[in-house]
N, CA, C and O atoms as a DFTB+ gen file, in Angstrom:
324 C
 N C O
     1  1     -14.557      25.309       3.812
     2  2     -13.559      25.170       2.743
     3  2     -12.381      24.383       3.154
     4  3     -12.089      23.365       2.526
     5  1     -11.647      24.801       4.215
     6  2     -10.797      23.928       4.794
     7  2     -11.137      22.270       5.017
     8  3     -10.238      21.456       4.804
     9  1     -12.160      21.927       5.351
    10  2     -12.596      20.388       5.438
    11  2     -12.704      20.055       4.099
    12  3     -12.211      18.971       3.787
    13  1     -13.303      20.816       3.099
    14  2     -13.199      20.009       1.767
    15  2     -11.758      19.954       1.133
    16  3     -11.504      19.101       0.283
    17  1     -10.947      20.742       1.491
    18  2      -9.553      20.817       1.160
    19  2      -8.605      19.644       1.602
    20  3      -7.722      19.029       1.005
    21  1      -9.227      19.547       3.140
    22  2      -8.567      18.434       3.754
    23  2      -8.811      17.029       3.105
    24  3      -7.939      16.194       2.865
    25  1     -10.317      16.905       2.833
    26  2     -10.708      15.705       2.452
    27  2      -9.928      15.177       0.956
    28  3      -9.328      14.124       0.740
    29  1     -10.172      16.246       0.118
    30  2      -9.428      16.283      -1.128
    31  2      -7.898      15.742      -1.125
    32  3      -7.486      14.711      -1.657
    33  1      -7.146      16.728      -0.373
    34  2      -5.713      16.257      -0.142
    35  2      -5.446      14.805       0.158
    36  3      -4.549      14.109      -0.317
    37  1      -6.552      14.403       1.193
    38  2      -6.291      13.103       1.533
    39  2      -6.648      12.038       0.609
    40  3      -6.030      10.979       0.719
    41  1      -7.597      12.157      -0.335
    42  2      -7.913      11.537      -1.561
    43  2      -7.039      11.488      -2.535
    44  3      -7.010      10.529      -3.306
    45  1      -6.118      12.630      -2.641
    46  2      -5.118      12.634      -3.630
    47  2      -3.763      11.892      -3.252
    48  3      -2.971      11.390      -4.050
    49  1      -3.663      11.930      -1.848
    50  2      -2.753      11.165      -1.278
    51  2      -2.911       9.804      -1.383
    52  3      -1.883       9.188      -1.661
    53  1      -3.984       9.127      -1.227
    54  2      -4.295       7.738      -1.522
    55  2      -3.936       7.420      -3.041
    56  3      -3.057       6.635      -3.395
    57  1      -4.645       8.053      -3.757
    58  2      -4.257       8.126      -5.252
    59  2      -2.913       7.960      -5.625
    60  3      -2.477       7.163      -6.455
    61  1      -2.317       8.741      -4.978
    62  2      -0.806       8.889      -5.308
    63  2      -0.151       7.545      -4.720
    64  3       0.608       6.869      -5.415
    65  1      -0.430       7.250      -3.616
    66  2       0.210       6.033      -2.925
    67  2      -0.205       4.903      -3.733
    68  3       0.645       4.029      -3.908
    69  1      -1.534       4.727      -4.346
    70  2      -2.148       3.747      -5.027
    71  2      -1.227       3.499      -6.364
    72  3      -0.729       2.406      -6.635
    73  1      -1.093       4.588      -7.090
    74  2      -0.355       4.637      -8.220
    75  2       1.014       4.068      -8.158
    76  3       1.357       3.337      -9.087
    77  1       1.707       4.267      -7.347
    78  2       3.103       4.192      -6.774
    79  2       3.017       2.516      -6.568
    80  3       3.733       1.741      -7.201
    81  1       2.120       2.142      -5.675
    82  2       2.275       0.804      -5.154
    83  2       2.008       0.069      -6.295
    84  3       2.678      -0.953      -6.442
    85  1       1.007       0.409      -7.319
    86  2       0.656      -0.548      -8.163
    87  2       1.705      -1.134      -9.060
    88  3       1.815      -2.300      -9.441
    89  1       2.573       0.078      -9.361
    90  2       4.001      -0.205     -10.063
    91  2       4.992      -0.918      -9.234
    92  3       5.755      -1.711      -9.788
    93  1       5.068      -0.682      -7.746
    94  2       6.095      -1.322      -7.080
    95  2       5.634      -2.510      -6.912
    96  3       6.557      -3.321      -6.837
    97  1       4.476      -3.033      -6.807
    98  2       4.176      -4.237      -6.147
    99  2       4.378      -5.466      -7.496
   100  3       4.469      -6.657      -7.200
   101  1       4.421      -5.090      -8.683
   102  2       4.797      -5.776      -9.561
   103  2       6.235      -6.427      -9.623
   104  3       6.500      -7.389     -10.343
   105  1       7.136      -5.793      -8.785
   106  2       8.415      -6.477      -8.568
   107  2       8.586      -7.838      -7.695
   108  3       9.469      -8.672      -7.896
   109  1       7.449      -7.923      -6.556
   110  2       7.592      -8.838      -5.684
   111  2       7.185     -10.299      -6.254
   112  3       6.241     -10.617      -6.978
   113  1       8.297     -11.139      -5.638
   114  2       8.342     -12.448      -5.939
   115  2       6.914     -13.323      -6.007
   116  3       6.020     -13.175      -5.175
   117  1       6.858     -14.055      -6.886
   118  2       5.674     -15.090      -6.497
   119  2       6.098     -16.534      -6.832
   120  3       7.020     -16.871      -7.574
   121  1       5.199     -17.370      -6.104
   122  2       5.620     -18.954      -6.175
   123  2       4.185     -19.508      -6.947
   124  3       2.997     -19.190      -6.904
   125  1       4.868     -20.348      -7.549
   126  2       3.644     -21.197      -8.433
   127  2       2.778     -22.058      -7.759
   128  3       1.637     -22.340      -8.126
   129  1       3.457     -22.543      -6.578
   130  2       2.485     -23.490      -5.718
   131  2       1.366     -22.493      -4.844
   132  3       0.450     -23.071      -4.258
   133  1       1.449     -21.176      -4.781
   134  2       0.633     -20.578      -3.936
   135  2       0.113     -19.380      -4.828
   136  3       0.845     -18.741      -5.583
   137  1      -1.518     -19.105      -4.614
   138  2      -1.974     -18.040      -5.278
   139  2      -1.171     -16.659      -5.259
   140  3      -0.775     -16.218      -4.180
   141  1      -0.971     -16.089      -6.259
   142  2      -0.154     -15.133      -6.276
   143  2      -0.668     -13.930      -5.237
   144  3      -0.005     -13.322      -4.397
   145  1      -1.952     -13.808      -5.555
   146  2      -2.709     -12.598      -4.663
   147  2      -2.472     -12.828      -3.169
   148  3      -2.378     -11.861      -2.413
   149  1      -2.371     -14.108      -2.717
   150  2      -2.255     -14.126      -1.155
   151  2      -0.727     -14.194      -0.688
   152  3      -0.348     -13.951       0.457
   153  1       0.100     -14.571      -1.778
   154  2       1.665     -14.792      -1.302
   155  2       2.175     -13.191      -1.261
   156  3       2.922     -12.739      -0.393
   157  1       1.714     -12.567      -2.185
   158  2       2.139     -10.901      -2.362
   159  2       1.556     -10.295      -1.424
   160  3       2.248      -9.428      -0.889
   161  1       0.305     -10.461      -0.937
   162  2      -0.254      -9.743       0.176
   163  2       0.449      -9.924       1.592
   164  3       0.567      -9.011       2.409
   165  1       0.933     -11.328       1.784
   166  2       1.550     -11.486       2.877
   167  2       2.983     -10.918       2.823
   168  3       3.311     -10.423       3.901
   169  1       3.806     -10.862       1.984
   170  2       4.899     -10.142       2.001
   171  2       4.862      -8.853       1.878
   172  3       5.948      -8.331       2.128
   173  1       3.879      -8.004       1.536
   174  2       3.500      -6.812       1.706
   175  2       3.034      -6.610       3.147
   176  3       3.465      -5.583       3.671
   177  1       2.312      -7.313       3.825
   178  2       2.046      -7.162       5.435
   179  2       3.226      -7.459       6.176
   180  3       3.352      -6.925       7.278
   181  1       4.167      -8.273       5.723
   182  2       5.320      -8.626       6.352
   183  2       6.353      -7.294       6.435
   184  3       7.006      -6.901       7.402
   185  1       6.274      -6.805       5.222
   186  2       6.990      -5.452       5.063
   187  2       6.495      -4.352       6.060
   188  3       7.202      -3.693       6.822
   189  1       5.238      -4.293       5.914
   190  2       4.459      -2.924       6.517
   191  2       4.423      -3.244       8.015
   192  3       4.087      -2.378       8.823
   193  1       4.777      -4.519       8.402
   194  2       4.763      -4.500      10.117
   195  2       5.873      -3.852      10.527
   196  3       5.835      -3.438      11.686
   197  1       6.723      -3.674       9.982
   198  2       8.014      -2.823      10.421
   199  2       8.895      -3.625      11.176
   200  3       9.588      -3.085      12.039
   201  1       8.984      -5.135      10.922
   202  2       9.499      -5.981      11.692
   203  2      10.720      -6.396      10.699
   204  3      11.637      -7.055      11.188
   205  1      10.763      -6.068       9.453
   206  2      11.767      -6.288       8.422
   207  2      12.748      -4.962       8.276
   208  3      13.951      -5.115       8.065
   209  1      12.286      -3.945       8.375
   210  2      12.802      -2.467       7.976
   211  2      11.757      -1.452       8.572
   212  3      10.555      -1.516       8.830
   213  1      12.798      -0.421       8.685
   214  2      12.063       0.779       9.435
   215  2      11.346       1.559       8.151
   216  3      11.899       2.175       7.240
   217  1       9.972       1.335       8.378
   218  2       9.008       2.050       7.194
   219  2       8.523       3.410       7.519
   220  3       7.512       3.820       6.949
   221  1       9.259       4.284       8.536
   222  2       8.646       5.604       8.992
   223  2       8.894       6.456       7.520
   224  3       8.024       7.273       7.217
   225  1       9.793       6.319       6.815
   226  2       9.956       7.236       5.788
   227  2       8.850       7.054       4.697
   228  3       8.486       7.995       3.992
   229  1       8.343       5.809       4.598
   230  2       7.363       5.453       3.469
   231  2       5.846       6.110       4.319
   232  3       4.947       6.735       3.755
   233  1       5.895       5.818       5.521
   234  2       4.707       6.343       5.932
   235  2       4.470       7.947       6.012
   236  3       3.370       8.485       5.883
   237  1       5.766       8.652       6.262
   238  2       5.863      10.101       6.120
   239  2       5.555      10.514       4.573
   240  3       4.907      11.498       4.217
   241  1       6.087       9.663       3.844
   242  2       5.967      10.109       2.237
   243  2       4.645      10.308       1.971
   244  3       4.254      11.366       1.480
   245  1       3.770       9.230       2.293
   246  2       2.419       9.159       1.837
   247  2       1.406       9.982       2.780
   248  3       0.372      10.441       2.293
   249  1       1.734      10.165       4.183
   250  2       1.102      10.686       4.978
   251  2      -0.211       9.727       5.372
   252  3      -1.331      10.205       5.552
   253  1       0.056       8.484       5.463
   254  2      -0.939       7.311       5.514
   255  2      -0.363       6.444       6.603
   256  3       0.844       6.283       6.783
   257  1      -1.317       5.905       7.306
   258  2      -0.923       4.886       8.402
   259  2      -0.224       3.707       7.526
   260  3      -0.344       3.757       6.301
   261  1       0.502       2.649       8.129
   262  2       0.783       1.540       7.719
   263  2      -0.334       0.590       7.285
   264  3      -0.267      -0.315       6.454
   265  1      -1.415       1.002       8.049
   266  2      -2.573      -0.090       7.919
   267  2      -3.299       0.594       6.776
   268  3      -3.885      -0.159       5.998
   269  1      -3.353       1.833       6.560
   270  2      -3.902       2.315       5.199
   271  2      -3.245       1.909       4.108
   272  3      -3.888       1.471       3.154
   273  1      -1.972       1.981       4.076
   274  2      -1.168       1.802       2.900
   275  2      -1.314      -0.097       2.575
   276  3      -1.455      -0.643       1.481
   277  1      -1.240      -0.593       3.626
   278  2      -1.541      -2.183       3.470
   279  2      -2.895      -2.246       2.785
   280  3      -2.919      -2.905       1.746
   281  1      -3.930      -1.724       3.148
   282  2      -5.234      -1.672       2.668
   283  2      -5.149      -1.097       1.001
   284  3      -5.921      -1.532       0.146
   285  1      -4.498      -0.461       0.818
   286  2      -4.393       0.221      -0.621
   287  2      -3.840      -0.879      -1.446
   288  3      -4.308      -1.232      -2.528
   289  1      -2.628      -1.486      -0.750
   290  2      -1.842      -2.655      -1.688
   291  2      -2.635      -3.580      -1.691
   292  3      -2.636      -4.129      -2.793
   293  1      -3.545      -4.173      -0.754
   294  2      -4.269      -5.353      -0.800
   295  2      -5.238      -4.945      -1.918
   296  3      -5.408      -5.828      -2.759
   297  1      -5.814      -3.966      -2.085
   298  2      -6.992      -3.631      -3.060
   299  2      -6.292      -3.551      -4.556
   300  3      -7.031      -3.530      -5.540
   301  1      -5.120      -3.516      -4.686
   302  2      -4.408      -3.213      -5.743
   303  2      -4.042      -4.832      -6.277
   304  3      -4.035      -5.263      -7.430
   305  1      -3.812      -5.383      -5.273
   306  2      -3.426      -6.575      -5.389
   307  2      -4.412      -7.793      -5.909
   308  3      -4.162      -8.723      -6.675
   309  1      -5.665      -7.432      -5.187
   310  2      -6.595      -8.315      -5.371
   311  2      -7.415      -7.716      -6.200
   312  3      -8.478      -8.333      -6.271
   313  1      -7.374      -6.633      -6.959
   314  2      -8.100      -5.922      -7.950
   315  2      -9.446      -5.706      -7.535
   316  3     -10.367      -5.993      -8.300
   317  1      -9.687      -5.155      -6.223
   318  2     -10.871      -4.889      -5.721
   319  2     -10.828      -3.275      -5.640
   320  3      -9.933      -2.480      -5.930
   321  1     -12.247      -3.079      -5.093
   322  2     -12.433      -1.538      -4.905
   323  2     -12.522      -1.317      -3.470
   324  3     -12.673      -0.177      -3.030
């Protein structure tokens, strides 16, 4: 039962992160000379690298690693599963 609950809580967290990110990523800038999906993915990766700002609160909010958040964001941006 505990294992089932842990898995489902993780799935719900990922879904929550995905829903929030799909809305938030719409405001990132785009440049006409570069395909949107690559530019935005690069900006997301740069932000999540912790080089520009402290993302510890974001990591704590979702309970996911920055790599997992980047993967979710990339799937949303590239419209893949």
